[in-house]
N, C-alpha and C positions, 0 to 999 in steps of 0.2 A: 674041627672042620674049618675050611677057609673063611667062611662067613663069621664064625665065632672069633677067629684070630683078628680079622679086620675090626670087628666090634670092640675087641679088647684093646688093640693097639691104637685106635683112633684117639680115645681120651688120654692115653698115656703120652702120645706124641704132642697133643695139644697142651697138656700140663707141663711137659718138658720145655716146649717152646715158650710158654708163658713165663715159666720160672727163669729161663735164660734172659728173656726180654726184661723182666723185672730186675734181675741182677745187674744188667747193663745200665738201666736207668738209675738204680740206687748208687752204683759205683760212680756215676757222673754227677751226682748231686754235690753242690758246693757247700758242704757242711761247715758252718762257722764263718763263711765268707759270703756276704750278700752279693749276688750276681750283678745287681744294678744299684745305682745311687740316686735314682729318680725320687724315691721317697724322701730321702734326706734333703734333696733340693727343694721339693715342694714344702716340706716342713719349715724350711728357712725362708721361703719366699712367699708362701700363701698369705700370711697375715699382712704383710706390707703391700702386696700386689692386689690381692682380692679383697681383703678386709674381713674375712670370715674367721671367727674363732674356732669353728669346727673344720678341721682340715679335710675331713671326708666330704663335706659339702663343696669345698673348693675343688676337689678332684671330680666329684660327680657332675657338677654343673659348669665349672669354669674350664678346667683342664681337659676334660673329656666329655663335654656336653653333647657331642654328636653321638657317642655311645649311649647316653641316657635317652636321647631321642629315638635311637634304634630300639632300646628296651621298651619304650612306650609304644612303638609301632608293633613290636612282637606281642605285647599285652593286648593291644587293640585287635590284632589278627586272631589271637587265641579266643578272645571274647566273641568276636564275630563268627568264627567257625563253630564255637559251641552253641551260639544262638541259632545258626543255620541247622545244626544237627538236632537241636531240641524242637525246632519248628515254631509255629505260631501258638499263642496261648489257646488252650481248649477249655472245655467245661470241667469243673471240679467234680469229684466224687460226691454223690448225694448222700446225705445222712451224716456228714462229718460233724462231730460235736463242736459247738462253739467254744471259744476260749473263755476260761473262767475269769472272775474279777481279779484274783491275785495275779494271774499270769499277765493279763492286760495292764494292770496297774504297775507291776514290776517292769514290764517293757517300757511303759511310758516314763517311769522314773529313770531308767537307764539311758533313754534317748538323749536328754540334754547333757548328761554326764559324759557319754561317749562322744558327743558332738564337741564339747569343750575340750576334752582330752585330745581328740584328733586334730582340732585346729591349733591347739597349743603345740603339739609335736611338729606340725607343719611349719608354723610361723617362727618357731625357735630352732628349726633345723640347722641354721647357720651358726648357732651358738652352742647347742648341746647335741648329743646323739639323737638322731631322729630324722625327720625330713618328710618329703612328699609321699614316698612309697609307704612308709610305716604309718604316717598319719592318715593317708588315704584308705588304708585297710581298716583303721578304726572308724573312720567316717562311714565306710560301707557297713560295718557292724552296727553302727547307730541306726541305720535305716533297715537293715535286715532283721534285727532282733524283734522289732514290733511286727514284722510280717510273719515271722515264725510263731509269735504268740497269737496273732490273729490274722490268718491268711486272707480274710475278707477285706482288708484295707491295704493293698499293695501300692507302692508309689507308681506314678505314671511313667511309662517307658519313654514317652515323648519328651518329658522334662529331663530325664536322665540323659537322653541323646543330645539335647541342647547343651546341657552342662558339659558333657564330655567333648562335644565338638568345639565349643567356645574355649574350653581350657586348653585343648590341643592347639587351636589357632593362636591363642595368647602366647603359648610357649614358643611357637615358630616365629610369631611376629616380634617377640623380644629378641630372638636371634637375628632376624633380618634388620631390626633397628640397630643392632651392634655393627652389622656390616655397613649400614648406611652411614655410620659415624666413623668409618675407616678402622674398625676394630675386628677382631676375630669373631666368628659366629658364636653367639651366647656369651661373649665377654661382658663382665659386669659394667653397667652404666650407672649414672646418677651419683657417682662418687663412692668412696669406701666408707665414709662415716667414721664413727668412733668404735674401735675394736672392742667387742664384748657387749655393745649396746644393741637394743632391738632394731633400731634403724641403722643398719650397717650392711656392708657387703653389697652395696648397690642394688642391682635387680635380682640378685640370687634369691632373696625371700619371695619375690613375686614369681620367679620360676618354680620354686618349691610349692607355692600356692597353686599354680596351674597344674603341676604334677599331682598334688594331693587331690584336687577336685576331679581330675581326669581318672586317676586310679580309683577313687571312691565311687564315681558314677559308673565306671565299667564293671567293677566288682559287684556293686549293688544290682545293676541290671542282670548280670549273669547269675548271681545267687537267687534273686527273686524269680528269674525265669526257671531255674532248676526246681524251686519249690512249686512253681506252677505246673511244670511237667510231671513232678512226682504226684501231684494231686489231680491230674487229668482223669476224666472218666474213660474206662476202657471202651474201645470201639469194636 
């Protein structure tokens, strides 16, 4: 029947077109020959120009800092949209069993450990693999784990909002300060320092600290709000 033929030919035509497009793309790939030499230029220039031992940090904050600011804006928009969807905090289900001693004690022991690890990854992001995004996630875990163990003591959303706002403002203010000193936006200031030392790469560690605090505050608020929404009483 005509309907059956259309139903059968549609997927076949789509598969054939997709296979043709994939073949064209694969045939145009420059196997064995890098299409751009930007990476090599950054590797040879980042240490002397930026002062960061971790070239990824130089790219993320110095060479394409505007993109990083856009990523932070996207994360903020996603967290805000999720908060609007989840709505305001409501009443929790009655009769929920309180957390036991082992669960609460384990969460309390993990809190300082996760806090130190998160700050270490943030503050050493210009030296070793890591940075504000990775360390910020660990900071969020440090505050979310105690909430999962004992939902009766969540962090205050107002404080999280203040930390998030001040961190974002500090990131932008650092970029504007670079413009005021006749540099590019988010260009490293305060000198390069000694390559490989903790105090190096100018303002890049401060930028990563702002990123880590902002990411940590946003994820903490979002995850805590999700636990609150999961525990709300049905209406």
